C-alpha positions, 0 to 999 in steps of 0.5 A: 445756808444749806444746799443739796448737790446731786452727782452725775454719770460715773458715780454708779456702783453695783448694788446701789440703792438696795439698802434704801429700798430694803430699809425705807418703805417710802424708798421702796414705793418710789423705786417700784413706781419707777419700774412700773413707769419704765415697764422694766426693772431698773431696780434689778439693774441697780441691785444685781446688775454687773458693772458693765451693765450699769455703765451703759448710759441708758441704765447709768443715768436712771440708776443715779437719778433714782438713788439720789432722788430716793435719798433726797426724798427721805431727807426732805427739803426743810432747811435746804435753800438751794440745789444743783446737780452735775450734768445728769444730777441737774434733773435730780435737783429740778425734781427735788425743787418741784420743777418736774414731777417724779413721773416726768423726770423718770421718763425724761432721764430714760429718754436722755440716757437713750438719746445720748447713748444713740448719739454716741454711736451715731457720732463716735467721740470721746472725752479726756480729763486734763489735770493741773493745767492753768485755765488760761492755757485751755484756749490755746490747747483747744485751738491747736487740737481743734485742727484735728476736729471738734473739741471743747471743754465739757466740764469745768469740774474744779480749778485745774481739772477740766474735762474735754470732749469731741472727735476722737482724733482731736481729743487724742491730739489734746491729750498729746499736747497737754503736757507741753501746756503745763498739764500734770496729767491728761487721760482719755476717759472710758465713755460711750460718747462725746458728752457736752459737745456738738457731737450730741446735737442729734440728741438735743433735737429729740430731747427738746421734743420730749421736753415739749410734752412735759410740764415744767413749773417754776422751781420752789427753791433755786437750782444753780444750773450748769449752763449759766452757773446761776440760780434759776427758778423760772420754768421757761429758763429751766426748759431752755437750759436743759436743752442747751445742756447736752451740747454746752459745757458744765460750769460746775466750778463756776456754779459752786462759786455762785452758790457760795456768793449767794450765801451757801456755806453747807453742801450735802452731796445726795446720791452715790459716791463722793465725787462732788464733795472732793470737787467742792473742797477744791473749788471753795474754802468757804464751803464750811461743811461738805457732807455726803448722804449715799447709804441708808445709815447716812440717811438715818444719821442726817435725819436723826443727828446725835 
């Protein structure tokens, strides 16, 4: 069984998606449509924007969604049995699986990026990567650091790689304590907010209101969702999970395991960079094939295998 997986924030790069736009008329039409829906040129930010501009959450999320979805649309759904996406990537997966229309997904992702950026300014927080620490030490670390404020696990990326999120003092305390709990490395990340933590609560309410204006259908192929780490097709479940996702942990490692247990042996990361491929290789040896499609050449190679 083959699954498409879609990257989240952090995978952006300058010039992303330009070769897809220039080589494939369908990709050009799709990205031009996004510009029209938004009322400004996100493609200009993607193709010509500086690294600093692309790092702004309100642009980053749209740029990654559009690059990933354009590549996925060019590849089509034939032979793809399941999908998943890391945080923002879940929106790409749901659009690809037919649960959300492209127009609605563009509006939703734009709103989500804006709300998360605003929540980060309203409730300043940060995130940190904790590498090489045994999972059973995580609760003890979070409990101790929690004396300094809110802190929780934001992303279970792969065995031994967890990202934590919360109040600045609490996250800094966790980084300081992590080596004593066996972590090989603990490093604060450069982010504009404490994503996937209770500090995103202001964004959650407004995102729910935006979701109320959007029609969500049952997914045509199952999407293994971040919050529950299980394949979901029901429109009602999708809606509830998308709202919870902003303040809940991304169970990526657990989601990949669930997909492997469901029979997936081939994973294709569709979108910018190779972050998820690296994680999947560390999560499961049962992932026999782990490929990526980012560039126009890679789209061609997958559409026309030798």
